[in-house]
C-alpha positions in Angstrom: 5.8 5.4 -0.6 2.4 5.2 0.8 -0.2 7.7 1.9 -3.7 7.4 3.3 -6.6 9.8 2.7 -10.2 10.3 1.6 -10.9 10.1 -2.2 -12.4 13.5 -3.0 -12.1 13.9 -6.8 -11.5 11.9 -10.0 -9.6 13.7 -12.7 -10.5 13.4 -16.4 -9.0 10.6 -18.5 -6.6 11.3 -21.3 -5.7 8.7 -24.0 -3.5 8.6 -27.0 -1.3 6.6 -29.3 2.4 6.2 -29.0 5.0 4.1 -30.9 4.3 1.3 -28.4 0.5 1.4 -28.9 -2.5 3.0 -27.2 -2.2 4.5 -23.7 -4.6 5.9 -21.1 -3.9 8.2 -18.2 -6.3 9.2 -15.4 -5.9 10.8 -12.0 -7.5 11.3 -8.7 -7.2 13.6 -5.6 -7.2 12.5 -2.0 -7.4 14.6 1.2 -5.2 13.5 4.1 -6.5 13.5 7.7 -5.1 15.2 10.7 -4.7 18.7 12.1 -3.6 20.1 8.8 -5.3 18.1 6.0 -3.6 18.3 2.6 -5.0 17.6 -0.9 -2.7 15.4 -3.0 -3.2 14.7 -6.7 -2.0 11.4 -8.3 -1.6 10.3 -11.8 -2.6 6.7 -12.8 -1.2 5.3 -16.0 -2.7 2.2 -17.7 -6.2 0.9 -18.0 -5.9 -1.3 -14.9 -4.9 1.6 -12.6 -7.4 4.0 -14.1 -10.2 1.4 -13.6 -9.0 0.9 -9.9 -9.4 4.6 -9.2 -12.8 4.8 -10.9 -14.2 1.8 -9.0 -13.6 3.3 -5.6 -16.6 5.1 -4.1 -16.2 8.8 -3.7 -15.5 9.8 -0.1 -14.0 6.4 1.0 -10.7 6.1 2.8 -8.0 4.8 0.5 -4.3 3.9 0.8 -2.2 4.8 -2.2 1.2 3.4 -3.1 3.1 5.7 -5.3 6.4 6.9 -6.8 7.5 10.5 -7.1 9.0 11.4 -10.5 10.3 14.8 -11.7 11.4 16.0 -15.1 12.7 19.2 -16.6 11.2 21.1 -19.5 12.4 24.6 -20.6 14.4 25.1 -17.4 11.4 24.3 -15.2 10.8 21.2 -13.1 7.6 19.3 -13.0 6.7 16.5 -10.5 4.2 13.7 -10.8 3.0 11.4 -8.1 2.4 8.1 -10.0 0.0 5.8 -8.3 1.0 2.1 -8.6 -1.7 0.8 -6.3 -5.0 2.1 -4.9 -6.8 0.1 -2.3 -9.3 0.7 0.5 -7.8 1.5 3.8 -8.8 -0.7 6.7 -7.2 0.2 10.1 -5.1 -2.6 11.4 -5.0 -4.5 8.1 -1.7 -5.4 6.6 -0.7 -3.5 3.5 -1.6 -5.0 0.1 2.0 -5.7 -0.7 1.9 -8.3 2.1 -1.6 -9.6 1.3 -1.5 -9.4 -2.5 -4.9 -7.7 -2.5 -5.6 -4.5 -4.5 -8.9 -2.7 -4.8 -11.1 -4.2 -7.5 -14.6 -3.0 -6.7 -15.3 -5.1 -3.6 -13.1 -6.5 -0.9 -12.7 -10.3 -0.8 -14.0 -12.1 2.2 -10.5 -12.4 3.7 -10.1 -8.7 3.7 -13.4 -7.9 5.5 -12.8 -6.5 9.0 -13.4 -9.0 11.7 -13.8 -8.7 15.5 -10.5 -8.1 17.3 -8.6 -11.1 18.3 -8.6 -12.0 22.0 -5.2 -11.3 23.6 -3.1 -14.5 24.3 -2.9 -15.6 27.9 0.4 -14.9 29.5 2.4 -18.0 30.4 2.2 -19.0 34.1 6.0 -19.1 34.6 8.9 -17.9 32.5 10.8 -20.6 30.6 13.8 -22.1 32.5 16.6 -21.8 30.0 19.2 -23.2 32.4 17.5 -26.6 32.2 17.8 -26.8 28.4 19.9 -29.7 27.2 23.4 -28.8 26.0 24.9 -30.3 22.9 28.3 -31.9 23.2 30.9 -30.4 21.0 33.0 -32.7 18.8 36.6 -32.2 17.6 35.4 -31.8 14.0 33.1 -28.9 15.1 34.5 -25.6 13.7 31.8 -23.4 15.1 32.9 -20.7 17.6 30.2 -21.5 20.1 
């Protein structure tokens, strides 16, 4: 899932030691845009994701890719929104999953916004499909067309 909003707060880091080794968890809050803005808090696990969130300037527009996860404890349910990617939002730009780019302090040259492309000129006449060469079928051809 993805959501876009303005980064409004960084949450404190928490770290500890588990059977698998040391871990770090951080978080951040974004505010969505629109007629009814919502504040949404995310959890970021791992040093890399925590560093991504900390490197984004406060107040900048970001796109967050996340997973929702719920768990039960003492007959109550708790839900976390776990951020897997935090990146700057550039209107009209392809998502990071397609470009392979994730926020790391500064956008690479390829991710910088550029002037809009000029629309392609329309062809003078539509293509004549009736004039396309037809392939001759052979007796060994088992295709239905």
